[in-house]
C-alpha positions as CSV (number, residue, x, y, z in Angstrom):
1,M,-17.7,14.4,13.1
2,S,-15.7,13.8,10.0
3,F,-14.6,10.4,8.9
4,I,-10.8,10.6,9.3
5,I,-8.5,8.2,7.5
6,A,-4.7,8.2,8.3
7,I,-2.3,7.1,5.6
8,G,1.2,6.2,6.7
9,S,3.0,8.1,3.9
10,T,3.5,11.5,2.4
11,N,4.6,10.2,-1.0
12,P,2.4,11.9,-3.6
13,A,1.9,8.6,-5.6
14,K,0.5,6.9,-2.6
15,T,-1.5,9.8,-1.2
16,T,-3.0,10.6,-4.6
17,A,-4.2,7.0,-5.0
18,A,-5.6,6.9,-1.4
19,Q,-7.4,10.2,-1.9
20,T,-9.0,9.0,-5.1
21,I,-10.2,5.8,-3.6
22,C,-11.2,7.1,-0.2
23,E,-13.3,10.0,-1.7
24,R,-15.2,7.5,-3.7
25,A,-15.6,5.0,-0.9
26,F,-16.3,7.5,1.9
27,P,-17.6,10.8,0.4
28,G,-16.6,13.7,2.6
29,C,-13.8,11.9,4.4
30,T,-10.6,13.5,5.4
31,L,-7.4,11.8,4.5
32,V,-4.4,12.7,6.7
33,P,-1.0,11.8,5.3
34,I,1.6,11.2,8.0
35,E,5.2,9.9,7.8
36,V,5.5,6.9,10.0
37,P,8.2,4.2,10.3
38,S,7.7,0.9,8.4
39,G,9.8,-1.2,10.8
40,V,11.4,-2.9,7.8
41,P,14.4,-1.9,5.6
42,E,14.0,1.1,3.3
43,Q,13.8,-1.3,0.4
44,P,11.8,-4.3,1.6
45,I,12.8,-7.6,0.0
46,G,10.2,-10.4,-0.3
47,P,6.6,-10.7,0.7
48,D,7.2,-10.9,4.5
49,Q,9.1,-7.6,4.8
50,T,6.7,-5.9,2.3
51,S,3.5,-7.0,4.2
52,T,5.0,-6.3,7.6
53,G,5.9,-2.8,6.4
54,A,2.3,-2.2,5.2
55,R,0.8,-3.4,8.4
56,N,3.3,-1.4,10.5
57,R,2.5,1.8,8.6
58,A,-1.3,1.3,8.8
59,R,-1.1,0.7,12.6
60,A,1.3,3.6,13.2
61,A,-0.8,6.0,11.1
62,L,-4.0,5.1,12.9
63,G,-2.3,5.6,16.3
64,A,-0.7,8.9,15.3
65,V,-3.7,10.7,14.0
66,E,-6.2,11.7,16.7
67,G,-9.8,10.8,15.8
68,A,-8.8,8.6,12.9
69,R,-11.2,5.7,12.3
70,M,-8.9,3.9,9.8
71,G,-5.2,3.7,9.1
72,M,-3.7,2.7,5.7
73,G,-0.2,1.4,4.9
74,L,1.2,1.0,1.4
75,E,4.5,-0.8,1.0
76,G,6.3,-1.6,-2.2
77,G,8.9,-4.3,-2.3
78,V,11.0,-6.5,-4.5
79,D,10.7,-10.2,-4.5
80,P,14.0,-12.2,-4.7
81,D,12.7,-13.6,-8.1
82,G,13.1,-10.1,-9.5
83,S,9.4,-9.0,-9.4
84,L,8.1,-5.7,-8.0
85,I,5.4,-6.5,-5.4
86,N,3.2,-4.1,-3.5
87,C,0.9,-4.5,-0.5
88,V,-1.8,-2.5,1.2
89,A,-2.9,-2.9,4.8
90,V,-6.0,-1.2,6.3
91,V,-6.6,-1.2,10.0
92,E,-9.8,0.0,11.6
93,A,-10.0,1.7,15.1
94,G,-12.2,-1.2,16.2
95,G,-9.5,-3.7,15.4
96,R,-10.5,-5.1,12.0
97,E,-7.6,-5.4,9.6
98,N,-7.3,-6.4,5.9
99,L,-4.3,-7.0,3.7
100,T,-4.3,-7.0,-0.1
101,W,-1.7,-7.3,-2.8
102,G,-1.4,-5.4,-6.1
103,V,0.1,-6.1,-9.4
104,R,3.4,-8.1,-9.7
105,F,5.7,-7.6,-12.6
106,P,9.3,-8.3,-13.6
107,L,11.9,-5.6,-13.1
108,P,14.8,-5.1,-15.4
109,P,17.7,-7.5,-14.4
110,V,20.1,-4.6,-14.0
111,A,17.8,-3.0,-11.4
112,V,17.1,-6.3,-9.6
113,A,20.8,-7.0,-9.2
114,R,21.4,-3.6,-7.6
115,V,18.3,-3.8,-5.3
116,L,19.3,-7.2,-4.1
117,R,22.7,-5.8,-3.3
118,G,21.0,-3.3,-1.0
119,E,20.0,-0.3,-3.1
120,E,16.5,1.2,-3.1
121,L,14.5,0.7,-6.3
122,G,13.4,4.3,-6.7
123,P,16.9,5.8,-7.1
124,V,18.1,2.8,-9.1
125,M,15.2,3.4,-11.6
126,D,16.0,7.1,-11.7
127,Q,19.6,6.3,-12.7
128,V,18.8,3.6,-15.3
129,S,16.0,5.7,-16.8
130,G,17.6,9.2,-16.5
131,R,14.6,10.5,-14.5
132,N,14.3,12.2,-11.1
133,E,12.1,11.3,-8.1
134,S,10.3,8.7,-10.1
135,K,9.0,6.9,-7.0
136,K,6.9,10.1,-6.3
137,K,5.6,10.2,-9.9
138,L,5.6,7.5,-12.5
139,G,7.3,4.8,-10.4
140,A,9.0,1.8,-12.0
141,V,5.7,0.7,-13.4
142,G,5.2,4.0,-15.2
143,I,8.7,4.1,-16.5
144,L,8.5,0.5,-17.8
145,T,5.0,1.0,-19.4
146,N,5.9,4.4,-20.9
147,G,3.3,6.0,-18.7
148,L,0.5,3.6,-19.6
149,F,0.1,2.7,-15.9
150,T,1.5,5.0,-13.2
151,R,2.5,4.3,-9.7
152,A,-0.5,6.2,-8.3
153,E,-2.8,4.1,-10.6
154,M,-1.1,0.9,-9.5
155,W,-2.0,1.6,-5.9
156,Q,-5.7,2.2,-6.6
157,G,-6.7,-1.5,-7.2
158,P,-5.2,-2.9,-4.0
159,L,-6.5,0.0,-2.0
160,A,-10.0,-0.5,-3.2
161,C,-9.8,-4.2,-2.5
162,A,-8.4,-3.6,0.9
163,L,-11.6,-1.7,1.8
164,M,-13.9,-4.6,0.9
165,P,-14.5,-5.9,4.5
166,F,-15.1,-2.3,5.7
167,L,-17.6,-1.5,2.9
168,H,-19.4,-4.9,3.5
169,P,-18.8,-5.9,7.1
170,E,-21.9,-8.1,7.0
171,L,-20.3,-10.3,4.3
172,Y,-17.0,-10.5,6.1
173,A,-18.4,-11.4,9.5
174,A,-16.9,-14.5,11.2
175,P,-18.5,-17.6,9.8
176,A,-21.1,-19.4,11.9
177,T,-19.9,-22.6,13.6
178,D,-21.4,-25.9,12.7
179,E,-23.1,-26.0,16.1
180,A,-24.7,-22.6,15.6
181,S,-25.8,-23.3,12.0
182,G,-27.4,-26.5,13.0
183,A,-25.2,-28.6,10.6
């Protein structure tokens, strides 16, 4: 039976990153992208909404794909301080979950002001940069670094780190109590 991983997104920047990391972590795995609700606003503001969206997407993806052993949720947000933030949640069918954060960087003040008034970052960045569908390609990070670091590349680090407890469950087991350890 194939190792099936469900990812709660069909966005190419997210699915490309997940495919790259999952193929390296679990050779021969099957990644199934699926559009699922995040349960948070289209543009999450702050770490709470961003992490909730990632967790909700991971759980929904796992539940929606028959035979999936793992669900992944990737959520980008904007912190009220003007930084882009991004979060990855991984949920295993057995119940284990892990949450990691990616890079954090300052967004242009003109974009922050519009996002904090309720607009979504992707379309705002398209308008201020003259690009189209940037959230599926370069993303804000790619636009602002002139392509030195793309949105798909940005997701790879937190995805890899989110897999740590699944790759080394023996190192992430519950710690022994003082009584059990003899201390």
